[in-house]
Each structure stands twice: as structure tokens, then as C-alpha cells.
N, C-alpha and C positions, 0 to 999 in steps of 0.2 A: 759470550760474555761481552758487554758493551764497552767500547773505548771509555777511557778515563780522561777528563780534562782536569789537570791540576791548576789550581788557581793562585797558587803561591808566587809570591814575586822574587825578586833578586835577593832580597834580605833573608829569605827563608833558609837557604842552607847554612849560613852561619849561625842563625838561630838553633837550627836542628843539632848542629854539632856541638853546640853549648848545651844543650839538653843531655847529650850523649855523655860529654865529659863529666858534668856535674853528678849524673847518675851512676857513672862508672866509678867515681870516687866514693860515693856513698855505698856501693855495692861491694867495692873493695874492703871496706872496713866493717860491713855486715858479715862478711865471710872470714875475716881475719879472726873474729871472736870464736867462730864455731870451729875453725881450723885448729885451734890450740888444745882442744880436748883430747883427740887422739894419742899425740905423743906424750901427753901428761897423765893418760890413762894408767900406764904401769906404775908410776909414783903415787897416784891417787889410791889405786888398790892396795899398795904395799902400806901406805901410812894409815889409811882407813880400815885397813884389814877386812875388805869385802871380796865377794866372789865375782867371777866373770859376768854371771847373770845380773847381778846388782849394778856392776859397773856399766853393762850395757844398757840397763834400765835407766840409769843417771843420763847416759848419752840421749836415750830416746826421749826423756821427759823434755828436753829442750825442744825437740820437733811436736811434741804434744802441744807446747805453747805456740809453736810456729803455725799451727792450724788457724791461727787469727788471720791468715792469708784471705779466707773466704770473706770476712767482715772488712778486711782492707781493701778488697775489691769494691764492695758496696759503698764505703765511705769515700773511697777516691772520686767515684762517679759523682757523689753528692757534694763533697768539700773541696775537691781539686787535688790534683796530684802532688804539687809541692807541699801543700800544707801537710797532708799525711806523711810524707817522706820525711819532712823535718821534725814532726813529733816522733816518728820512728827513731831517727837519728840520736836525739836527746835522750830518749827512753832506753834504748840499749847501750848507748855510751855510759849512762850511770849505773845500769845493773851489771855491765861486764866489769866495771871496776869494783863493784860490790861482791862479785864472785870471790875475791881473794880473801874476803872476811869469813867464808863459811867454816863452821866448826865441825861439821859432820855430815852425814848422809842427807838428813832432812833439810838443813839450810842450803847445802850444794844443790840439792834437787829444785828447792824452792827458786833460787837464784838462776838455774838454768831455764825453768819454766818461764819465769817473768822475762827474761832475756828474749826467749823464743817469741813471746807475745809481741813485744816491741819490733822485733826484727821482721816477723811475718807481716806486719801492717805495710812494710816498704815494698815488698815483692811484687804483687799486682800493680800497685799504683806505678812503680817504676817501668815494669814491663809494658804496661799499656802507654806510658808518656812516651818512651823511646819508640816503640813500634808504630805509634800512630804519626809520628813525627817525620817518619821517612816513607818514601813512595815503596810500591810493591817490588820493583826490580832491585831495589838497595836495602830492603828491610831486613833480610836474614843476615847480610853482612853487619849491618848497623847493631842488631841485637847479638851477633857473635862477638863483636867489639865490647859491648857492654857486658856479656856473660864472661869475658875474660876478667872481669873484676872479680867475679865469683872464684875462678881458679887461681888468680894470682893472690888473692886474698886469702883463700885457703892456704896457698904456699906461704903466704908472708905469717900466717898464724902459725903454721907447723914450724917454721924456721925460728920464729920468736920463742915458742913453747919448748922446742927441742934444746935450744942453747940456755935460754934463761932457766928452764926446769933443771937441766944438768948441773947448772952452778949454783943456783939460788932456791931451788925446790918449786914445786907445782903452782904455788900462789903467785910467783912473781911476775908472770906475763900478763895477768889480766888487767892491772892498773895502766900498763903500757898500751895495750889495744884500746881500752875504754877511754884513756886521756886522748888518744888520736882521734877517736870517734867524735868526742865533745868538741874538739877543735873544729873539726869538719862541719858539725852541726852549726856553728856559729856562722861560719862562712856561707854554708848552703843557704840558709835563712835569709842572708843578705844579698847573695849575689846569683843564685840559680834563677833563670828566667822561666816563665810560663805563660802561653798564649792561650786563647780559647780553643777548645777541642773542635769547634766547628770550622776552624781556619786550617786544619791539618790535612795532609794527603791522605790520611786514613779516612777522614770524613768524606772527602771527594770520592774515594774508592766506594764507600758504603752507598753513596747516592747513585753511583753508575751501576752498582751491582743491584740495588733493589729499588731504584726510583726514588726512594726518600730514606732519610736517617733520622727521621724526627718521630716523636710519640711513640718511643719505644720504652718497654718496661724491662725491669731485671729478669722477669720470667721468660722474656724473649730469648735470654742467653741459654736457657735450659734446653731449648730446641735445636741448638747448633750442633751438628754431628762432631766437628773439629774440636769443640770444648771437651767432649767426653773422650775422644781419641787422645787428646793431649793429657787429659785427666790420668789415663792409664800409662801413657808413655812416660809422662813425668814421675808417676809412681814407681815405675821400674828404673828409671835414671837415678832417683834419689836413693831408692833401696840399695842399688848397686855401689855407688859411690860413697855414701855414708856409711854403709857396711864396710866397705874398703878402708875408708878414712879412720874409722874406729878400731878396726881389727888387723889391718896389715901390719902395723909396727910390732904389735904383740906376736902375731904369726911368725914374722920372720925372726924375732927374737927367739922364740920358743923352738921353732922347727928348723930354722936355718942357722941359728947360733949367732945371730947379728948383735951388736951393740945397741944401747938406746939411740945413740946419735945415727948409727946405720939404718935402724928401723924407721926413725923419723925422716931421714933423708930419702928413702925408698918411697915413703908416702908422699913426700914431697915432689919426687919424680913423676908420681901419677897426676898430680894437680898442675905440674910444669907441662906435662904433655897434654893436658886438657886446655891449657891456654892456648897452645899451638892449634890443638885440633877444633877448637871452637871457630877460629879465624878460617881455617881449611874447610870445615863443614859448612860455614856460612856461604863461602865462596862458591863450592860446589853446589849448594842448594839453590842459590841465585841464579847459577848457570844451567843447571841441568834439571832442577825440580827438588822440592823439600823432600817428597816421599823416596824417590831413588836415592838421593844422598844419604838420608837417614839409614835405610835399609842396607844399602851396600857397604857403607863405612862401619856400621855398628855390627854387621855380621863378621867383619874382619877383626874388630875389636874383640868380640867373643872368642875367637880362635886365639888370639894373643893371650887373653888371660887364661884360657884353658891350658896353654903350654905353660904359663907362669906357675900354675899350680902343680907342675910335674918335674920342673928343673931344679938343680942344686947349685949351679954356678951363680956366684954374685953378680957377675957381669951380665948374664943371660937374665936373671931377676930384674936388674935394673932396665935392661933393653925392653924386655917384654912388659913391664909395668908401664914404661913411657909410651910404647906402642899403644897399649890399652887405653891410655888417656887421650892421645892423639886421634885415634880412629873412633873411640866411643864418645866424644864429646858432642853428641847430637842434639843437646836440649835448645839451642838457640833457633836451629832450623825447624824443630819441633813446634815451639811456642809461636814462631811466624805464622804457622798454620791457624792460630786463633784469630789474629788481626786480619789475615786474608779474608776471612769470611764474617767478620764482625764490625758493627759500626762502633766509632769511638764513643757515641752516646752510652753504650753499655760494655765497652770493652774492659773497663775496671771489673766489672761484675764478672765477665766471661773469664777474664784471667784469674778472679778469685776462686771460681769453681775449678778450672783446669789446674791451677797450681796447688789447690787443696789436695788434689790426688797426689802431687808430688810430696806433700808434706806427710800424707799417710805412709807413703813409701819410705820417707827419712824416719819416721817413727819405728816402722817395722824392721828397717835394715840394721841398725845397731843392736836392738833387743833380740832380733832372730839370730844374728851373729853370736851374741852372748849365750843365747840358749843352746844353740848347736854346738858352740865350742864347750860349753859346760857338759852337755849331755853326750855329744858324739865325738868331740875333739876338734882343735882348731882347723885340721885339714878339711874336715867335712864342711865346715862354716864358709871356707874360702872357695871351696868347690862350686857353690851356689852362684858366684858372681858371674861367670861367662854364660850361665844359663838364663839369668834375667836379661843380659844384653841380647842373646839370641831370641828370646821372646819379644824384644822391642823391635827388632829387625823385620818381624813378621807382622805385628799389630799394626805398624804405621801405614800398611797398605790399606787399611780401613778409612783412612782420611780423605777428605775431599780436596783437592788442589786446583783452585781456579787459575787460569791464565789469563793476564789482563794486558792489554796494549794501550799504553798511555798515549793520549793526544794531548800535546803540550804547546800551550798558545803564548805568543810574545815573551814577555820577561819570565815567565814560569819556566823557560828552558833551563834556567840555572838551578831549579829545583831537582833535575836530575842528577846534578853533581854532589847532592848532599851526602 
């Protein structure tokens, strides 16, 4: 691999940090919305009189809408990252508020699909924007920090839904989450910075890797091995954690006799663990390699969740669920593999393809959990979780992991501090 000469000046690290902060805030609220559905599911099932399978289908319909990630990637390469993220924020802020007005299964399903469409537009745009703004040796950590927005946002959504739902019913949390999103959308449109993608560290790396980063077509993204490896890895990741987010509260309520608040808090512990694990995984990946970090830590996470399915002690349930989140939070290291081998000129498209796999997994997770719970029992549904993590720990070895040595000249030295 050729050395990389980064051309960014001393003003680049503060700019990159601002990109990270604004996208983190947007990502936080993107996941606040979807984190609310799991704790509210027992209330929705009871009020609407629906089966587990129907409830799982409603959760999965959100992720059917979220398949817009593919188009979000294409549009972000053509229209710009910021423009698409802003449209996304306004769109899902409004539809999250509207979810509280649903009168039955049909209108609730429609609200969740449309919300998913708007939220899906943000994912590839933000992933490409953050990852291309940081150099190779800091990329996994930057993405890890950004991805804590997803885990902490999910945690925030779980807490809001658990306590507002317990006191005011399942409709109460949606206007709160949607209102916060609309406030951020106004600030994001006004203050989030965006520079040309040809000024980024990611562009410099693409030139060093291929000799040129111009005249690329979206079709070139189809031939990148890491795009398809991450397609599968992200699918397994979302399958695992969105099945867990949807069904863990009901599982422990029915099989471990916890209260609604206890079930919601156990689910919250999972995503609190993910918040810590994202940073840990990103640090390990930058230091020891993306593939080794994902494989080793995810294997340990599979063991923790396998033990979770067999213990009865509430203390051990919380400990093992937290460990599963800490050790299984491999997604930031995995998606860094896309930027490592892709030019920013087509990075949005590449992420759109790779993340599309994630949304297929997210669609299948809740509905598979509902089908298995309805047909074979909740225990069988939860037993699937460690198996999907074990598969990810093996499949990651198919990825290509370049090793780049940066040659930094003059004022560009400060870029390494980003």
C-alpha cells in the first residue's frame, strides 16, 4: 500500500470534530424514536388485542421503510451529505409525533413505515460524512463515538417509553421524541458545517490507494469486497440487537417474572453496554486491526448472551446482558472497512449498499422473533441471539483490511489529532 499524504491544514481537526458532534446529535434522536417501541410493545399488544406475530410485524415494518438507506446513499453522493441529513431530521421528527395519533394496526403500521423511510436516508449520508472526515488511524474511533449516538439514543428512547408509558400510556412518548428531533433539525440546518468531499482525508487515501479518485460510477461500489462483507455483518448485527430490543422486555416479563419497568431497564442495560462497547471496539480496531477486533470481541459477546439465556438470577441477567452489549458492539469497526477501501466520490453509494444489508437484518429480527415466540415459545426466539453473533465473528475474516502509513507534511500534522 502506498503512503498517504494528507493535505488538510491546521483548521481541519476542529472542522472534523464539528462534523462528528452534529451527526452524533442527529444519530441520537434517530434512535430515540426506534428505541421506544420495545418497552411499549406489551402495552400496544394489550390495547390493540394483537398477537406476538402481528406485534413483531409492526416493529419490522419500520425497518421495511428503513430500506431507503440504499437511495439515501445514492442521493447523498449527488446532493450532499448535509442536505439529505436535514431532510431526514425534519421528516422523521414530524412522523414520530404523528405516531401518537395512530388509531389501530393499519395507521400505526403506516406511521412506522414512513418514519423508517425518513430515518433511513440519514444513515449512509452520515456514515460517509463522518468516516471520510477522519484519517485511517482515527477512523474507527471517530465512527465508534458517532455510533454511541445510536446506543445512547436507543437507551434514551427506552427510558422515555418505559416511564412515560407506565404513567401515561403508550402514546405519550412519541410527541416528546419527535419534538426534540424537530428542534435539532432547525439547528442542524443552520449550524452543521460541510466541506467538499475532495478535501477530505478519505479522498487523499483513495488517491494513494488507486492513483485516482475521479470518474467513478456508482457501479464501481458493487465490485468492492468489503461492501458485501459489511452488508452481511451489518445484517447480522441489526438482526441480533433489534430482535433483542423488541423481545427482551417481554421475554423477561414472561419467563423471569419481571415487571414492565424491570424489563425495560434490562433492555436499557443492553444498549448502555453497547455505548461502552462501541468505544472499546473502535479503540481496539484502530490499534490491533478491524478484523481481529470484531472477531474476538464478538465471539465473547456470543458466549455472554448464551449464558444469559440459561440463568435465572436477576443480577446475572443484568450483568450478562450488559456484557453482551459491551463485547458485541462491533458495528463501527465493521463499517470502517467500507471507507478503508472506497473513494469518497462513491462512499455514500457504497454505504447505501452495505447498510441496506443491515436493514434487511433489522426487518427480519423482530418479525423472526415474533414468529419463533408465537410458534415455539419466547425461549427459542431468544436462543437465536448468540448464534447470530457467533456467525459474525467468523464472517468478518472474509474482509480485506488495508494497512496504510500516512506521510504527513507541514501543517497537516494536526490532522492526525482529529
